[in-house]
PDB file of N, CA, C and O in Angstrom:
ATOM      1  N   MET A   1      31.750  11.293  11.020  1.00  0.00           N
ATOM      2  CA  MET A   1      32.015  10.337  10.683  1.00  0.00           C
ATOM      3  C   MET A   1      32.919  10.020   9.800  1.00  0.00           C
ATOM      4  O   MET A   1      32.769  10.546   8.697  1.00  0.00           O
ATOM      5  N   ASP A   2      33.943   9.224   9.959  1.00  0.00           N
ATOM      6  CA  ASP A   2      35.089   8.751   9.099  1.00  0.00           C
ATOM      7  C   ASP A   2      34.827   7.853   8.395  1.00  0.00           C
ATOM      8  O   ASP A   2      33.907   7.076   8.649  1.00  0.00           O
ATOM      9  N   MET A   3      35.858   7.728   6.970  1.00  0.00           N
ATOM     10  CA  MET A   3      35.610   6.361   6.355  1.00  0.00           C
ATOM     11  C   MET A   3      35.641   5.129   7.010  1.00  0.00           C
ATOM     12  O   MET A   3      34.881   4.233   6.644  1.00  0.00           O
ATOM     13  N   ALA A   4      36.398   4.976   7.900  1.00  0.00           N
ATOM     14  CA  ALA A   4      36.719   3.815   8.763  1.00  0.00           C
ATOM     15  C   ALA A   4      35.416   3.014   9.441  1.00  0.00           C
ATOM     16  O   ALA A   4      34.984   1.895   9.164  1.00  0.00           O
ATOM     17  N   GLU A   5      34.837   4.204  10.651  1.00  0.00           N
ATOM     18  CA  GLU A   5      33.442   3.953  11.021  1.00  0.00           C
ATOM     19  C   GLU A   5      32.194   3.892   9.865  1.00  0.00           C
ATOM     20  O   GLU A   5      31.063   3.626  10.272  1.00  0.00           O
ATOM     21  N   PHE A   6      32.352   4.068   8.843  1.00  0.00           N
ATOM     22  CA  PHE A   6      31.424   3.940   7.670  1.00  0.00           C
ATOM     23  C   PHE A   6      31.740   2.438   7.059  1.00  0.00           C
ATOM     24  O   PHE A   6      30.830   1.729   6.630  1.00  0.00           O
ATOM     25  N   LYS A   7      33.021   2.056   7.063  1.00  0.00           N
ATOM     26  CA  LYS A   7      33.688   1.179   6.334  1.00  0.00           C
ATOM     27  C   LYS A   7      33.178  -0.193   7.711  1.00  0.00           C
ATOM     28  O   LYS A   7      32.797  -1.292   7.307  1.00  0.00           O
ATOM     29  N   LEU A   8      33.244   0.065   9.067  1.00  0.00           N
ATOM     30  CA  LEU A   8      32.971  -0.729  10.089  1.00  0.00           C
ATOM     31  C   LEU A   8      31.346  -0.940  10.073  1.00  0.00           C
ATOM     32  O   LEU A   8      30.876  -2.020  10.431  1.00  0.00           O
ATOM     33  N   ARG A   9      30.450   0.216   9.612  1.00  0.00           N
ATOM     34  CA  ARG A   9      28.858   0.192   9.987  1.00  0.00           C
ATOM     35  C   ARG A   9      28.783  -1.240   8.630  1.00  0.00           C
ATOM     36  O   ARG A   9      28.518  -2.442   8.661  1.00  0.00           O
ATOM     37  N   GLU A  10      29.137  -0.357   7.680  1.00  0.00           N
ATOM     38  CA  GLU A  10      28.610  -1.380   6.607  1.00  0.00           C
ATOM     39  C   GLU A  10      29.246  -2.845   6.993  1.00  0.00           C
ATOM     40  O   GLU A  10      28.553  -3.612   7.661  1.00  0.00           O
ATOM     41  N   GLU A  11      30.306  -3.160   6.657  1.00  0.00           N
ATOM     42  CA  GLU A  11      30.444  -4.650   7.426  1.00  0.00           C
ATOM     43  C   GLU A  11      29.596  -5.214   8.141  1.00  0.00           C
ATOM     44  O   GLU A  11      29.103  -6.267   7.739  1.00  0.00           O
ATOM     45  N   PHE A  12      29.208  -4.659   9.387  1.00  0.00           N
ATOM     46  CA  PHE A  12      28.622  -5.058  10.545  1.00  0.00           C
ATOM     47  C   PHE A  12      27.309  -5.133  10.298  1.00  0.00           C
ATOM     48  O   PHE A  12      26.956  -6.312  10.279  1.00  0.00           O
ATOM     49  N   PHE A  13      26.197  -4.181  10.048  1.00  0.00           N
ATOM     50  CA  PHE A  13      25.248  -4.399   9.682  1.00  0.00           C
ATOM     51  C   PHE A  13      24.727  -4.680   8.565  1.00  0.00           C
ATOM     52  O   PHE A  13      23.528  -4.547   8.323  1.00  0.00           O
ATOM     53  N   GLY A  14      25.771  -5.192   7.592  1.00  0.00           N
ATOM     54  CA  GLY A  14      25.386  -5.094   6.081  1.00  0.00           C
ATOM     55  C   GLY A  14      24.525  -4.475   5.521  1.00  0.00           C
ATOM     56  O   GLY A  14      23.662  -4.970   4.797  1.00  0.00           O
ATOM     57  N   LEU A  15      24.656  -3.335   5.784  1.00  0.00           N
ATOM     58  CA  LEU A  15      24.511  -1.854   4.939  1.00  0.00           C
ATOM     59  C   LEU A  15      24.859  -1.558   3.645  1.00  0.00           C
ATOM     60  O   LEU A  15      26.077  -1.380   3.666  1.00  0.00           O
ATOM     61  N   ARG A  16      24.501  -1.430   2.691  1.00  0.00           N
ATOM     62  CA  ARG A  16      25.067  -0.632   1.737  1.00  0.00           C
ATOM     63  C   ARG A  16      24.501   0.598   1.434  1.00  0.00           C
ATOM     64  O   ARG A  16      23.314   0.922   1.407  1.00  0.00           O
ATOM     65  N   ALA A  17      25.762   1.405   1.151  1.00  0.00           N
ATOM     66  CA  ALA A  17      25.487   2.836   0.542  1.00  0.00           C
ATOM     67  C   ALA A  17      24.656   2.821  -0.740  1.00  0.00           C
ATOM     68  O   ALA A  17      24.869   2.188  -1.774  1.00  0.00           O
ATOM     69  N   GLN A  18      23.643   3.674  -0.435  1.00  0.00           N
ATOM     70  CA  GLN A  18      22.707   3.738  -2.036  1.00  0.00           C
ATOM     71  C   GLN A  18      23.088   5.353  -2.508  1.00  0.00           C
ATOM     72  O   GLN A  18      23.479   6.199  -1.703  1.00  0.00           O
ATOM     73  N   PRO A  19      22.960   5.515  -3.462  1.00  0.00           N
ATOM     74  CA  PRO A  19      22.529   7.124  -4.072  1.00  0.00           C
ATOM     75  C   PRO A  19      21.533   7.278  -3.368  1.00  0.00           C
ATOM     76  O   PRO A  19      20.912   6.325  -2.897  1.00  0.00           O
ATOM     77  N   LEU A  20      21.105   8.961  -3.115  1.00  0.00           N
ATOM     78  CA  LEU A  20      20.032   9.448  -2.496  1.00  0.00           C
ATOM     79  C   LEU A  20      18.324   9.470  -3.492  1.00  0.00           C
ATOM     80  O   LEU A  20      17.122   9.543  -3.233  1.00  0.00           O
ATOM     81  N   LYS A  21      19.371   9.334  -4.899  1.00  0.00           N
ATOM     82  CA  LYS A  21      18.398   9.737  -6.206  1.00  0.00           C
ATOM     83  C   LYS A  21      17.598   8.357  -6.174  1.00  0.00           C
ATOM     84  O   LYS A  21      16.382   8.452  -6.341  1.00  0.00           O
ATOM     85  N   GLU A  22      18.199   6.939  -5.958  1.00  0.00           N
ATOM     86  CA  GLU A  22      17.681   5.538  -5.774  1.00  0.00           C
ATOM     87  C   GLU A  22      16.251   5.331  -4.886  1.00  0.00           C
ATOM     88  O   GLU A  22      15.138   4.811  -4.960  1.00  0.00           O
ATOM     89  N   ARG A  23      17.270   6.268  -3.837  1.00  0.00           N
ATOM     90  CA  ARG A  23      16.274   6.247  -2.722  1.00  0.00           C
ATOM     91  C   ARG A  23      14.886   6.215  -2.320  1.00  0.00           C
ATOM     92  O   ARG A  23      14.076   5.437  -1.816  1.00  0.00           O
ATOM     93  N   GLU A  24      15.030   8.442  -3.148  1.00  0.00           N
ATOM     94  CA  GLU A  24      13.714   8.852  -3.515  1.00  0.00           C
ATOM     95  C   GLU A  24      13.094   8.272  -4.478  1.00  0.00           C
ATOM     96  O   GLU A  24      11.899   8.533  -4.618  1.00  0.00           O
ATOM     97  N   GLU A  25      13.707   7.394  -5.335  1.00  0.00           N
ATOM     98  CA  GLU A  25      12.718   7.128  -6.435  1.00  0.00           C
ATOM     99  C   GLU A  25      11.784   5.602  -6.048  1.00  0.00           C
ATOM    100  O   GLU A  25      10.653   5.251  -6.387  1.00  0.00           O
ATOM    101  N   SER A  26      12.751   4.988  -5.267  1.00  0.00           N
ATOM    102  CA  SER A  26      12.048   3.386  -4.583  1.00  0.00           C
ATOM    103  C   SER A  26      10.757   4.101  -3.856  1.00  0.00           C
ATOM    104  O   SER A  26       9.588   3.735  -3.982  1.00  0.00           O
ATOM    105  N   LYS A  27      11.428   5.649  -2.749  1.00  0.00           N
ATOM    106  CA  LYS A  27       9.848   5.870  -2.275  1.00  0.00           C
ATOM    107  C   LYS A  27       8.333   6.109  -2.892  1.00  0.00           C
ATOM    108  O   LYS A  27       7.242   5.566  -2.716  1.00  0.00           O
ATOM    109  N   GLN A  28       8.804   7.159  -3.676  1.00  0.00           N
ATOM    110  CA  GLN A  28       8.183   7.427  -5.014  1.00  0.00           C
ATOM    111  C   GLN A  28       7.288   6.721  -5.357  1.00  0.00           C
ATOM    112  O   GLN A  28       6.097   7.024  -5.417  1.00  0.00           O
ATOM    113  N   LEU A  29       8.018   5.244  -5.733  1.00  0.00           N
ATOM    114  CA  LEU A  29       7.434   3.852  -5.927  1.00  0.00           C
ATOM    115  C   LEU A  29       6.162   3.216  -4.761  1.00  0.00           C
ATOM    116  O   LEU A  29       4.985   2.856  -4.773  1.00  0.00           O
ATOM    117  N   VAL A  30       7.123   3.345  -3.967  1.00  0.00           N
ATOM    118  CA  VAL A  30       6.225   2.917  -2.753  1.00  0.00           C
ATOM    119  C   VAL A  30       5.302   3.628  -2.310  1.00  0.00           C
ATOM    120  O   VAL A  30       4.486   3.033  -1.605  1.00  0.00           O
ATOM    121  N   ARG A  31       5.135   4.756  -2.486  1.00  0.00           N
ATOM    122  CA  ARG A  31       4.437   5.779  -2.378  1.00  0.00           C
ATOM    123  C   ARG A  31       2.991   5.083  -3.282  1.00  0.00           C
ATOM    124  O   ARG A  31       2.040   4.343  -3.029  1.00  0.00           O
ATOM    125  N   MET A  32       3.501   5.801  -4.378  1.00  0.00           N
ATOM    126  CA  MET A  32       1.883   4.912  -5.744  1.00  0.00           C
ATOM    127  C   MET A  32       1.656   3.225  -5.236  1.00  0.00           C
ATOM    128  O   MET A  32       0.611   2.589  -5.374  1.00  0.00           O
ATOM    129  N   TRP A  33       2.612   2.850  -4.779  1.00  0.00           N
ATOM    130  CA  TRP A  33       1.969   1.284  -4.975  1.00  0.00           C
ATOM    131  C   TRP A  33       0.767   1.148  -3.355  1.00  0.00           C
ATOM    132  O   TRP A  33      -0.173   0.358  -3.267  1.00  0.00           O
ATOM    133  N   GLN A  34       1.181   2.119  -2.317  1.00  0.00           N
ATOM    134  CA  GLN A  34       0.255   2.319  -1.579  1.00  0.00           C
ATOM    135  C   GLN A  34      -0.785   3.164  -1.508  1.00  0.00           C
ATOM    136  O   GLN A  34      -1.490   3.348  -0.516  1.00  0.00           O
ATOM    137  N   THR A  35      -0.901   3.769  -2.741  1.00  0.00           N
ATOM    138  CA  THR A  35      -2.218   4.863  -2.480  1.00  0.00           C
ATOM    139  C   THR A  35      -3.091   4.167  -3.784  1.00  0.00           C
ATOM    140  O   THR A  35      -4.214   4.529  -4.133  1.00  0.00           O
ATOM    141  N   ILE A  36      -2.193   2.953  -4.478  1.00  0.00           N
ATOM    142  CA  ILE A  36      -3.273   2.324  -5.411  1.00  0.00           C
ATOM    143  C   ILE A  36      -4.011   1.517  -4.798  1.00  0.00           C
ATOM    144  O   ILE A  36      -5.237   1.467  -4.901  1.00  0.00           O
ATOM    145  N   LYS A  37      -3.118   0.619  -3.911  1.00  0.00           N
ATOM    146  CA  LYS A  37      -3.643  -0.195  -2.778  1.00  0.00           C
ATOM    147  C   LYS A  37      -4.964   0.074  -1.588  1.00  0.00           C
ATOM    148  O   LYS A  37      -5.999  -0.485  -1.223  1.00  0.00           O
ATOM    149  N   ARG A  38      -4.329   1.052  -1.344  1.00  0.00           N
ATOM    150  CA  ARG A  38      -5.769   1.738  -0.641  1.00  0.00           C
ATOM    151  C   ARG A  38      -7.080   2.477  -1.368  1.00  0.00           C
ATOM    152  O   ARG A  38      -8.164   2.496  -0.784  1.00  0.00           O
ATOM    153  N   ILE A  39      -6.901   3.092  -2.702  1.00  0.00           N
ATOM    154  CA  ILE A  39      -7.644   3.293  -2.997  1.00  0.00           C
ATOM    155  C   ILE A  39      -8.376   1.955  -3.372  1.00  0.00           C
ATOM    156  O   ILE A  39      -9.554   2.009  -3.019  1.00  0.00           O
ATOM    157  N   THR A  40      -7.917   0.338  -4.202  1.00  0.00           N
ATOM    158  CA  THR A  40      -8.446  -0.540  -4.812  1.00  0.00           C
ATOM    159  C   THR A  40      -9.186  -0.536  -3.432  1.00  0.00           C
ATOM    160  O   THR A  40     -10.384  -0.281  -3.314  1.00  0.00           O
ATOM    161  N   LEU A  41      -8.326  -0.852  -2.381  1.00  0.00           N
ATOM    162  CA  LEU A  41      -9.481  -1.533  -1.424  1.00  0.00           C
ATOM    163  C   LEU A  41     -10.817  -0.529  -1.130  1.00  0.00           C
ATOM    164  O   LEU A  41     -11.915  -1.077  -1.233  1.00  0.00           O
ATOM    165  N   MET A  42     -10.790   0.806  -0.797  1.00  0.00           N
ATOM    166  CA  MET A  42     -11.754   1.446  -0.821  1.00  0.00           C
ATOM    167  C   MET A  42     -12.808   1.183  -2.116  1.00  0.00           C
ATOM    168  O   MET A  42     -13.854   1.731  -1.767  1.00  0.00           O
ATOM    169  N   CYS A  43     -12.906   0.880  -2.796  1.00  0.00           N
ATOM    170  CA  CYS A  43     -13.386   0.684  -4.195  1.00  0.00           C
ATOM    171  C   CYS A  43     -14.372  -0.907  -3.925  1.00  0.00           C
ATOM    172  O   CYS A  43     -15.549  -1.208  -4.125  1.00  0.00           O
ATOM    173  N   LEU A  44     -13.003  -1.747  -3.302  1.00  0.00           N
ATOM    174  CA  LEU A  44     -14.352  -3.076  -2.652  1.00  0.00           C
ATOM    175  C   LEU A  44     -14.408  -2.636  -2.054  1.00  0.00           C
ATOM    176  O   LEU A  44     -14.691  -1.660  -2.748  1.00  0.00           O
ATOM    177  N   LEU A  45     -14.428  -2.112  -0.751  1.00  0.00           N
ATOM    178  CA  LEU A  45     -15.443  -1.894   0.314  1.00  0.00           C
ATOM    179  C   LEU A  45     -16.968  -1.333  -0.498  1.00  0.00           C
ATOM    180  O   LEU A  45     -18.049  -1.914  -0.592  1.00  0.00           O
ATOM    181  N   ALA A  46     -16.590  -0.151  -0.947  1.00  0.00           N
ATOM    182  CA  ALA A  46     -17.569   0.487  -1.586  1.00  0.00           C
ATOM    183  C   ALA A  46     -18.418  -0.067  -2.295  1.00  0.00           C
ATOM    184  O   ALA A  46     -19.622   0.150  -2.164  1.00  0.00           O
ATOM    185  N   GLY A  47     -17.860  -0.965  -3.260  1.00  0.00           N
ATOM    186  CA  GLY A  47     -18.668  -2.137  -3.575  1.00  0.00           C
ATOM    187  C   GLY A  47     -19.759  -3.341  -2.904  1.00  0.00           C
ATOM    188  O   GLY A  47     -20.871  -3.741  -3.251  1.00  0.00           O
ATOM    189  N   SER A  48     -18.817  -3.690  -1.754  1.00  0.00           N
ATOM    190  CA  SER A  48     -19.440  -4.697  -1.021  1.00  0.00           C
ATOM    191  C   SER A  48     -20.157  -4.289  -0.679  1.00  0.00           C
ATOM    192  O   SER A  48     -21.178  -4.708  -1.223  1.00  0.00           O
ATOM    193  N   PHE A  49     -20.428  -3.213   0.403  1.00  0.00           N
ATOM    194  CA  PHE A  49     -21.386  -2.366   0.584  1.00  0.00           C
ATOM    195  C   PHE A  49     -22.856  -1.819  -0.286  1.00  0.00           C
ATOM    196  O   PHE A  49     -23.904  -1.534   0.292  1.00  0.00           O
ATOM    197  N   MET A  50     -22.636  -1.752  -1.881  1.00  0.00           N
ATOM    198  CA  MET A  50     -23.784  -1.753  -2.650  1.00  0.00           C
ATOM    199  C   MET A  50     -24.077  -2.952  -3.015  1.00  0.00           C
ATOM    200  O   MET A  50     -25.269  -3.086  -3.292  1.00  0.00           O
ATOM    201  N   PHE A  51     -23.304  -4.076  -3.143  1.00  0.00           N
ATOM    202  CA  PHE A  51     -23.714  -5.095  -3.561  1.00  0.00           C
ATOM    203  C   PHE A  51     -24.665  -6.006  -2.455  1.00  0.00           C
ATOM    204  O   PHE A  51     -25.512  -6.828  -2.808  1.00  0.00           O
ATOM    205  N   TYR A  52     -24.394  -5.735  -1.329  1.00  0.00           N
ATOM    206  CA  TYR A  52     -25.412  -5.806   0.167  1.00  0.00           C
ATOM    207  C   TYR A  52     -26.550  -5.287  -0.006  1.00  0.00           C
ATOM    208  O   TYR A  52     -27.519  -6.011   0.223  1.00  0.00           O
ATOM    209  N   TYR A  53     -26.764  -4.015  -0.418  1.00  0.00           N
ATOM    210  CA  TYR A  53     -27.458  -3.055   0.020  1.00  0.00           C
ATOM    211  C   TYR A  53     -28.711  -3.506  -1.212  1.00  0.00           C
ATOM    212  O   TYR A  53     -29.905  -3.341  -0.966  1.00  0.00           O
ATOM    213  N   VAL A  54     -28.258  -4.037  -2.427  1.00  0.00           N
ATOM    214  CA  VAL A  54     -28.722  -4.637  -3.699  1.00  0.00           C
ATOM    215  C   VAL A  54     -29.653  -5.779  -3.314  1.00  0.00           C
ATOM    216  O   VAL A  54     -30.792  -6.126  -3.625  1.00  0.00           O
ATOM    217  N   LEU A  55     -28.884  -6.129  -2.668  1.00  0.00           N
ATOM    218  CA  LEU A  55     -29.007  -8.038  -2.324  1.00  0.00           C
ATOM    219  C   LEU A  55     -30.545  -7.854  -1.464  1.00  0.00           C
ATOM    220  O   LEU A  55     -31.612  -8.311  -1.873  1.00  0.00           O
ATOM    221  N   ASP A  56     -30.338  -7.004  -0.073  1.00  0.00           N
ATOM    222  CA  ASP A  56     -31.408  -6.879   0.828  1.00  0.00           C
ATOM    223  C   ASP A  56     -32.477  -5.949  -0.097  1.00  0.00           C
ATOM    224  O   ASP A  56     -33.683  -6.059   0.125  1.00  0.00           O
ATOM    225  N   LYS A  57     -32.103  -5.248  -0.895  1.00  0.00           N
ATOM    226  CA  LYS A  57     -33.992  -4.811  -1.728  1.00  0.00           C
ATOM    227  C   LYS A  57     -33.902  -6.043  -2.486  1.00  0.00           C
ATOM    228  O   LYS A  57     -34.779  -6.754  -1.995  1.00  0.00           O
ATOM    229  N   MET A  58     -33.470  -6.528  -3.182  1.00  0.00           N
ATOM    230  CA  MET A  58     -34.264  -7.653  -3.586  1.00  0.00           C
ATOM    231  C   MET A  58     -34.940  -8.471  -2.653  1.00  0.00           C
ATOM    232  O   MET A  58     -36.109  -8.730  -2.937  1.00  0.00           O
ATOM    233  N   ASN A  59     -34.503  -8.915  -1.658  1.00  0.00           N
ATOM    234  CA  ASN A  59     -34.756  -9.381  -0.241  1.00  0.00           C
ATOM    235  C   ASN A  59     -36.183  -9.063  -0.399  1.00  0.00           C
ATOM    236  O   ASN A  59     -37.073  -9.667  -0.996  1.00  0.00           O
ATOM    237  N   GLN A  60     -36.189  -8.021   0.246  1.00  0.00           N
ATOM    238  CA  GLN A  60     -37.137  -7.260   0.534  1.00  0.00           C
ATOM    239  C   GLN A  60     -38.530  -7.257  -0.425  1.00  0.00           C
ATOM    240  O   GLN A  60     -39.661  -7.408   0.036  1.00  0.00           O
ATOM    241  N   ALA A  61     -38.192  -7.040  -1.950  1.00  0.00           N
ATOM    242  CA  ALA A  61     -39.079  -6.855  -3.083  1.00  0.00           C
ATOM    243  C   ALA A  61     -39.728  -8.588  -3.030  1.00  0.00           C
ATOM    244  O   ALA A  61     -40.931  -8.837  -2.950  1.00  0.00           O
ATOM    245  N   LEU A  62     -38.800  -9.479  -3.086  1.00  0.00           N
ATOM    246  CA  LEU A  62     -39.291 -10.600  -3.099  1.00  0.00           C
ATOM    247  C   LEU A  62     -39.981 -11.176  -1.892  1.00  0.00           C
ATOM    248  O   LEU A  62     -40.898 -11.900  -2.279  1.00  0.00           O
ATOM    249  N   THR A  63     -39.906 -11.140  -0.726  1.00  0.00           N
ATOM    250  CA  THR A  63     -40.476 -10.881   0.310  1.00  0.00           C
ATOM    251  C   THR A  63     -42.347 -10.601   0.600  1.00  0.00           C
ATOM    252  O   THR A  63     -43.298 -11.274   0.998  1.00  0.00           O
ATOM    253  N   VAL A  64     -42.085  -9.106   0.087  1.00  0.00           N
ATOM    254  CA  VAL A  64     -43.342  -8.242  -0.302  1.00  0.00           C
ATOM    255  C   VAL A  64     -44.121  -9.639  -1.121  1.00  0.00           C
ATOM    256  O   VAL A  64     -44.907 -10.368  -0.515  1.00  0.00           O
ATOM    257  N   LEU A  65     -43.893  -9.768  -2.013  1.00  0.00           N
ATOM    258  CA  LEU A  65     -45.213 -10.580  -3.166  1.00  0.00           C
ATOM    259  C   LEU A  65     -45.441 -11.674  -2.464  1.00  0.00           C
ATOM    260  O   LEU A  65     -46.256 -12.506  -2.864  1.00  0.00           O
TER     261      LEU A  65
END
């Protein structure tokens, strides 16, 4: 690809050339946030099941009396 074609692509699509290092850092940052989000959602899901289990056991204990 020559510079004229690259310049035309940049003007037409509105793309800016980014250094490779910045793109790699942003990918790592995005991957880290996605991992944090996934872990948080799994903890919330496990916590909600535990909360339901405790409420169910309390309900069973109260209905026995």
